[in-house]
C-alpha angles and dihedrals in degrees: 000000000000106000129185120204121195109196128036102205124117097303095034093047095048093045087053090053095048099042094049089049089055089055102257121145102244129191115189130195139176139182093261098058137259092281088072092055098062095110094049090046093051091047096048110021090239117144115244111219140166114271090251091063100040095098098041107131092348123150090193126030119190116201108198107162134115112287091239089061095055095089088054094062111114119267113251091028093149098038093105097038120117119274111275093018113182113221116205118204111200094170132125128199110235107175091199088064103024102039121235115315105196096198089062101038103032104024096040101236113159112245094248092047088056091049091047090055092049095054096035096230134094114265135201115218113223141136091026094120095036123114107234092225090057089065087065103033109032109048114127134179119266111278095026108144095229097043112143119234128215126203118239124193131183146124098231104081095192091052091045091053090050090051093047090051091050091050090050088053088052089057105261136107121232138218120207102236094188131245127341092265087061094050091099083085090075100036122116114294095029122119093252095051106110092356116156101200140111131260096289095048092048093047090050092049093050091052092050095052121121119222091217110101111238115246091243089066099047126089 
């Protein structure tokens, strides 16, 4: 597939490494410009592009930038994406970094619902509680007894299936975590956040989550 990745930090960089290794056509962008991505491009074969061009022709777009930077994404970002593009939101709201976002803290929007409204396109929440190093070191074939599972939440079932298939290709199982309004179950401070377990462990952690935001993740 043609995949656009916006953000080249730990998660974005390692997804670029893995997805190019799997043979996908990856374009990668960051806020500092394609000239700063030369080393990653030479390592992986990905194409460095401006943010405005990251989604061009893409069947999957991965947004993996700080939450506070979401409103700064260019308008019309997804206008030239492929029909039925699946947008993955890997982000987490950390008020100490992002400043207080009242819609999340006071109005109760899930972090990914807020992001969805900012970019004007449905998103699928995935990879937000995943350690970046695990993308390189913990993939296993389907059916392996110790295969790690990742929660995936979203309202668009077709997009969610596409994302779950991609995660399976990356070497991880998935657990359907429900719609985007249920994605608080995988936000920071919940039992599944950072969990390195299989399908049963992830499903149990999602079920045990509390909707109340932990004090460590409030402004």
